C-alpha positions, 0 to 999 in steps of 0.5 A: 153127249161127247164133244164130237157128237155135239159138233156133228148135231150142230153141223147137221142143224146149220145144213138143215139136215137135222131130224126132229129127234136130234133137234130135241137133243141139241136144244136141250144140251145147248140150254144146259151148256149155256145155263151151267156155264154162264157164271164162269164164262160171262162176266154179266148178262150184258156181256152175254147179250153182246156176244150173242149180237156179234155171233148173230151177224155171222150165222143169220145168213145160214139159217131161216129167220124163224124160232131156231135163231136162238138155238143157232146163236147159243150153239155158236156161242158154245163153239166160239168159247170152245166146246171143250171148256164145258165140264160136262162133255164126256160126263153127260150120260146119254139123253133119251127122248120120251114120246107120249102120244094120245091116239085114243078118244079119251083124255090122257093125264101125264105126270112128269118127274118134276111133279108137273101135270100135263093133260093131253087131248086127243091126237096130241103128243108130247116129247121130252128128254129123260131127265129134268135135272137141269132143264125142263124142255118139251115139244108139243103137238096138238093140245094140252093143259099144263099145271107146272110145278114151280121151280124158279131155277129151272124154267119150264119150256114148251116149243110149238111150231115156231114159238116158245112158251116159258114159265117157272110155275103156273097153269095154262093151255096150249092149242096147236094146229097147222095155222096157229098156236094159241096159249091161254093162261089160267094161273101165274105168269107166262112168257110166249115168244118167237125169234123177234118178239116176247109177250107176257101173259097174266091169268085170263089172257090169251095170245094167238100166234099165226104161223104164216104171218108170224104175228101175235094177237092178244086178248082178254078172255075167260080161261075157263072156256079153253080148259073145258075140253078136259072137264066133265062139268064146266061151271062158267061163272060171269062169262059173256056170250062172246066167251060162250061162242068161243067155247062152242067154236073150240069144243063143237067146231061150230061157228057162231054169228051175231046179228049185232056185235053188242050181243057179245057182251051179254053176261051169264053164268052157265053149267055145261056138261062134257058131250052135251048136245048143242041143242041142250046148250042153245036151250039153256042160253035162250032160257036164262037170257033174253037172247035168241039162239037158233041152230041153222041148217049149215050147222051155224048158230045165229045169235040175235 
């Protein structure tokens, strides 16, 4: 990307006329600029932070207070310091965006060039630039499970509807829809953030980000429940009835109502096959526990 191309994209971004494809290119290029030159440009991380604060006061009136703050601030840093000082201008080969869309009724597995694996759910898509040499950035729509190849020098970053999920090497599930983004960790440490807040998640922890209120809700949960959608057989060991209720909501789009909330903590171990009927699951739970589950006419399950 040339200096002129960079300035053009940044100008379009600040005016709100940038396209989705151009956003991906600008974000990837900005990250590369700051990461590759921070040692020669900044004396230390404190100086880098202070400069960002100074620039924020100058750009915050131009853009909405959402996840684009980071991009605008960092890009402005690039301009403040002089874009021509970055050695990669005119040397960087043209970046190309790849889009992988799963429009079928089957699960789709994608292997990235860094060795990471992505399992895409139905009606989901992934976009990323054509090289992971310096950054590992992706945009996700829908749902996907990520098994990320560890690289401490190149964080793996997924952007989804106003938040960023950042890891070095771990496995986790991300679900996005019009109202929320949900991240559930299977292994390793995951950072989920927006422009105002960052949350660290350990295995068997989940955070849900609500788009309208821009708030995070964290909880402990069995990750098995939220990665079951791409497995043929799910052995749910030592889970609670509350966990199984989440499994049913997530995979069968069916609400579960508890007559008494204390029933949510009833423990069990259960095996559920992909595409197994709700009736079969209900029969299993009624057999292996003292609970009584009933499927109502409105396709709601009552637990008592």
